[in-house]
C-alpha positions as CSV (number, residue, x, y, z in Angstrom):
1,M,113.0,120.1,127.9
2,G,116.2,118.0,128.1
3,W,115.0,116.0,131.0
4,L,111.5,115.6,129.5
5,G,113.1,114.4,126.3
6,F,115.4,111.9,128.1
7,A,112.5,110.6,130.2
8,T,110.6,110.0,126.9
9,I,113.6,108.2,125.4
10,L,114.0,106.1,128.6
11,I,110.4,105.0,128.4
12,L,110.6,104.2,124.7
13,T,113.9,102.3,125.2
14,F,112.3,100.2,128.0
15,A,109.4,99.5,125.7
16,F,111.8,98.5,122.9
17,G,113.7,96.2,125.2
18,Y,110.4,94.7,126.5
19,L,109.1,94.0,123.0
20,N,112.5,92.6,122.1
21,G,112.0,90.1,124.9
22,L,108.4,89.5,124.1
23,N,108.9,88.9,120.4
24,G,112.5,87.6,120.2
25,A,114.1,86.4,123.4
26,G,111.5,83.8,123.9
27,S,113.0,82.0,120.9
28,I,115.9,81.0,123.2
29,L,113.4,78.6,124.8
30,A,112.2,77.0,121.7
31,T,114.6,74.1,121.2
32,V,115.3,73.3,124.8
33,V,111.6,73.1,125.7
34,S,110.5,71.3,122.5
35,S,113.3,68.7,122.9
36,R,112.5,68.4,126.6
37,A,116.0,69.2,127.7
38,F,114.5,71.6,130.2
39,T,111.1,72.0,131.8
40,P,109.5,75.3,130.7
41,R,109.9,76.8,134.2
42,I,113.6,76.0,134.5
43,A,114.3,77.1,131.0
44,L,112.5,80.4,131.6
45,A,114.3,81.0,134.9
46,L,117.7,80.4,133.4
47,T,117.0,82.5,130.4
48,I,115.9,85.5,132.5
49,V,119.1,85.2,134.6
50,C,121.3,85.0,131.5
51,L,119.5,88.0,129.8
52,C,120.2,90.1,132.9
53,V,123.8,89.1,133.0
54,G,124.4,89.1,129.3
55,P,124.7,92.9,128.8
56,F,127.6,93.0,131.3
57,V,129.8,90.5,129.4
58,F,131.5,90.2,126.0
59,G,132.5,93.9,125.8
60,L,130.7,97.0,124.4
61,A,131.5,96.6,120.7
62,V,127.9,96.4,119.6
63,A,126.9,99.4,121.7
64,G,129.7,101.4,120.0
65,T,128.4,100.4,116.6
66,I,124.8,101.6,117.5
67,S,125.9,104.8,119.1
68,V,128.6,106.2,116.7
69,D,128.8,104.2,113.5
70,L,125.4,104.7,111.9
71,V,124.6,108.5,111.7
72,R,126.6,111.7,111.9
73,W,126.9,113.4,115.3
74,Y,125.0,116.5,114.3
75,A,121.9,114.3,113.5
76,V,121.8,112.9,117.0
77,T,119.0,115.0,118.3
78,T,116.1,114.4,120.7
79,P,113.4,114.3,117.9
80,V,115.5,111.8,115.9
81,I,116.0,109.4,118.8
82,I,112.4,109.6,119.9
83,A,111.2,109.1,116.3
84,A,113.6,106.2,115.8
85,L,112.5,104.4,119.0
86,A,108.8,105.2,118.4
87,G,109.0,103.8,114.8
88,A,110.7,100.7,116.0
89,V,108.3,100.1,118.9
90,G,105.3,100.7,116.6
91,W,106.4,98.1,114.1
92,I,107.6,95.5,116.7
93,G,104.3,96.0,118.6
94,L,102.3,95.4,115.4
95,A,104.3,92.3,114.6
96,A,103.8,90.9,118.1
97,W,100.1,91.6,117.9
98,L,100.0,89.7,114.5
99,K,102.1,86.9,116.2
100,I,104.9,87.2,113.6
101,P,108.5,87.0,114.8
102,C,110.4,90.0,113.5
103,S,113.8,91.6,113.8
104,T,114.0,94.3,116.5
105,T,117.4,95.3,115.1
106,Q,116.1,95.9,111.6
107,A,113.2,97.8,113.1
108,F,115.5,100.2,115.0
109,V,118.1,100.6,112.2
110,G,115.3,101.2,109.7
111,S,113.5,103.8,112.0
112,L,116.8,105.5,112.7
113,V,117.6,105.9,109.0
114,G,114.1,107.1,108.2
115,A,114.1,109.7,111.0
116,V,117.6,111.0,110.1
117,W,116.8,111.1,106.4
118,A,113.6,113.1,107.1
119,G,115.4,115.5,109.3
120,F,118.9,116.0,107.9
121,G,119.0,114.2,104.5
122,A,121.0,111.3,103.2
123,Q,124.3,113.0,103.9
124,A,123.8,112.6,107.7
125,I,123.8,108.8,107.3
126,I,127.1,107.0,107.5
127,G,127.0,104.8,104.5
128,D,129.9,102.4,105.6
129,G,128.3,101.8,109.0
130,I,124.9,101.1,107.5
131,V,126.3,98.8,104.9
132,K,128.3,96.8,107.5
133,S,125.2,96.6,109.8
134,L,122.9,95.4,107.0
135,A,125.6,93.0,105.8
136,A,125.7,91.5,109.3
137,L,121.9,91.3,109.4
138,L,121.7,89.5,106.1
139,L,124.7,87.2,106.6
140,S,124.0,86.1,110.1
141,P,120.9,84.0,109.3
142,V,122.8,82.3,106.4
143,L,125.5,81.5,108.8
144,G,122.9,80.2,111.3
145,I,121.5,77.8,108.7
146,I,124.9,76.6,107.6
147,A,126.2,76.1,111.1
148,G,123.0,74.3,112.2
149,Y,123.2,72.0,109.2
150,L,126.9,71.2,109.5
151,I,126.7,70.5,113.3
152,V,123.8,68.2,113.0
153,K,125.3,66.4,110.0
154,F,128.6,65.9,111.8
155,T,126.7,64.7,115.0
156,Y,124.7,62.2,112.9
157,F,128.0,60.9,111.4
158,A,129.8,60.7,114.8
159,S,126.9,58.9,116.5
160,A,125.9,56.6,113.6
161,S,126.4,53.4,115.7
162,A,125.0,54.8,118.9
163,T,121.9,53.5,120.7
164,P,118.8,55.7,121.4
165,R,120.3,56.3,124.9
166,I,122.5,59.0,123.2
167,N,119.5,61.3,123.3
168,R,120.3,61.7,127.0
169,I,123.7,63.0,126.1
170,F,122.2,65.5,123.6
171,K,119.8,66.7,126.2
172,G,122.6,67.2,128.8
173,A,124.8,68.9,126.2
174,Q,122.0,71.5,125.5
175,I,122.4,72.9,129.0
176,P,125.7,74.6,128.5
177,V,125.0,75.6,124.9
178,S,121.6,77.0,125.8
179,L,123.2,79.1,128.5
180,L,125.7,80.4,126.0
181,V,122.9,81.3,123.6
182,A,121.1,83.2,126.3
183,L,124.2,85.1,127.4
184,S,125.1,85.9,123.8
185,F,121.5,87.1,123.1
186,G,121.6,89.3,126.2
187,S,125.0,90.7,125.2
188,N,124.1,91.5,121.6
189,D,120.6,92.7,122.1
190,G,121.4,94.3,125.5
191,Q,124.2,96.3,124.0
192,K,121.8,97.7,121.4
193,L,119.7,99.2,124.2
194,M,122.8,100.5,125.8
195,G,123.9,102.2,122.6
196,I,120.4,103.7,122.2
197,L,120.6,105.1,125.8
198,A,124.0,106.5,125.0
199,L,122.5,108.3,121.9
200,G,119.7,109.6,124.1
201,L,122.1,111.0,126.7
202,A,124.1,112.7,124.0
203,A,121.0,114.1,122.3
204,T,119.4,115.5,125.4
205,S,122.5,116.7,127.3
206,G,124.9,117.6,124.6
207,S,127.6,115.4,126.2
208,A,130.0,113.0,124.5
209,F,129.0,109.5,123.5
210,T,129.4,107.4,126.7
211,V,127.7,104.2,127.7
212,P,126.5,104.4,131.4
213,Y,127.0,101.4,133.5
214,W,123.4,101.4,134.8
215,A,122.3,100.9,131.2
216,A,123.4,97.3,131.3
217,A,121.0,96.5,134.2
218,F,118.3,98.5,132.6
219,S,118.6,96.6,129.4
220,G,118.7,93.2,131.0
221,V,115.6,93.9,133.1
222,A,113.6,95.2,130.2
223,M,114.4,92.1,128.0
224,A,113.8,89.7,130.9
225,L,110.3,91.1,131.6
226,G,109.4,90.8,127.9
227,T,110.7,87.3,127.8
228,L,108.6,86.4,130.8
229,A,105.4,87.7,129.1
230,G,106.0,86.2,125.7
231,S,108.0,83.0,126.1
232,K,105.2,80.5,125.7
233,R,103.9,81.9,122.4
234,V,107.2,82.4,120.6
235,S,108.6,79.1,121.8
236,R,105.6,77.3,120.4
237,T,105.9,79.0,117.0
238,L,109.6,78.3,116.6
239,G,109.9,75.0,118.4
240,S,106.9,73.2,117.1
241,Q,105.5,74.9,114.0
242,L,108.9,75.6,112.4
243,C,110.5,72.2,113.0
244,S,109.7,69.1,115.0
245,V,112.7,69.4,117.4
246,Q,114.4,66.3,118.7
247,P,117.4,66.4,121.2
248,I,119.9,66.2,118.3
249,H,118.3,69.1,116.5
250,G,118.1,71.1,119.7
251,F,121.7,70.6,120.4
252,G,122.7,71.5,116.8
253,A,120.5,74.6,116.7
254,Q,121.6,75.9,120.1
255,A,125.3,75.3,119.3
256,A,125.0,77.1,116.0
257,S,123.1,80.0,117.5
258,G,125.6,80.4,120.3
259,I,128.6,80.4,117.9
260,V,127.1,83.0,115.5
261,L,125.7,85.3,118.3
262,L,128.9,85.2,120.3
263,S,131.0,86.0,117.2
264,A,128.7,88.9,116.3
265,S,128.9,90.4,119.8
266,L,132.8,90.2,119.8
267,F,133.0,91.8,116.4
268,G,130.6,94.5,117.2
269,S,127.9,93.4,114.7
270,P,124.3,94.2,115.8
271,V,122.5,91.2,114.4
272,S,118.9,89.9,114.9
273,S,119.2,87.2,117.5
274,S,115.7,85.8,116.7
275,Q,116.7,85.5,113.1
276,V,119.9,83.6,114.0
277,I,118.0,81.2,116.2
278,S,115.2,80.6,113.7
279,S,117.7,80.0,110.9
280,A,119.7,77.6,113.1
281,I,116.6,75.6,113.7
282,V,116.0,75.5,110.0
283,G,119.5,74.3,109.3
284,A,119.4,71.7,112.0
285,G,116.1,70.3,110.7
286,T,117.2,70.3,107.1
287,A,120.2,68.2,108.0
288,E,117.9,65.2,108.5
289,R,115.5,65.8,105.6
290,L,114.1,68.8,103.8
291,H,110.4,68.0,104.6
292,K,111.4,68.1,108.3
293,I,110.9,71.9,108.1
294,R,107.4,73.6,108.0
295,W,108.5,75.8,105.1
296,G,105.2,77.7,105.1
297,V,105.9,79.1,108.6
298,F,109.5,79.9,107.6
299,R,108.2,81.8,104.6
300,Q,105.9,83.8,106.8
301,I,108.9,84.7,109.1
302,L,111.0,85.6,106.0
303,S,108.3,87.9,104.7
304,A,108.2,89.7,108.0
305,W,112.0,90.2,107.8
306,L,111.8,91.7,104.3
307,L,109.1,94.1,105.3
308,T,110.7,95.4,108.5
309,L,113.4,97.7,107.1
310,P,111.3,99.7,104.7
311,L,108.2,100.0,106.9
312,S,110.1,100.9,110.0
313,A,112.0,103.5,108.0
314,L,108.7,105.0,106.8
315,V,107.2,105.1,110.3
316,G,110.4,106.6,111.7
317,A,110.3,109.4,109.1
318,L,106.6,110.1,109.7
319,V,107.1,110.2,113.5
320,Y,110.0,112.6,113.1
321,L,107.9,115.0,111.2
322,L,105.3,114.9,114.0
323,V,107.8,115.2,116.9
324,S,110.2,117.8,115.4
325,G,107.6,120.5,115.9
326,L,107.7,120.0,119.6
327,Y,111.4,120.7,119.9
């Protein structure tokens, strides 16, 4: 039953990574495509390469947080991990079907908490770890807005006397910062998948928490395939509907996203990369004028964020009650 359980976890983890790419990683393409810094094909190719490489860089701090800092060791069982993944995949799939960007990180954390609560009670949840993770999830979009706003404001000030030719410089500058964003995205979100696989191995084999090296390649491929499938739709939602992106906004949003995501990866904070990128776009657009932002679309995204935690926790708890009888 251990091998069957791990096979189920492996399939669900791949689905989680695929949906992560489908519903979130495509947001990397939003600003560079909308501002015409890259053609869609080149942007997509570079993003896929960076997503595959990302899980191998910037350490394993996020994977450690996911695998050991959220729940007690005795609650890491096969039904709990299956329920947590199934609950997260169910909510993310629904959000993708409704064409609403959502937080895959919130979905997994919510489902994991719901499943553990249903199976072992509140005492099996590590309060400090959950609080730190939720604080990072709530703070990172705020930092994205602030960073995007400040970078674009400073750029406007520094280039006040420049001619329109400066747009070429902004387009060129987006190349390195967009690569940084994609690598940071792959690192942070890829490490979440690696941490989940570590939990799955521990649950099904009874071994210690270790992150296998092959999990990095597994995570990168899963996210890359999802990005390939969902890049056009998500890029259009974030790049065109959320804000009319010009080269200066694209540069500011990408630089802000890269700074926040890289910092989160180094500090071991599992954040929502799609939230950070969306918020940075809002901050960059607001730096010019408030009505630059399509606030109706942003409110729709915000509503999805607020619903993710409670609904995924409920789904995780229900799936646990169904699955626990099989083990």
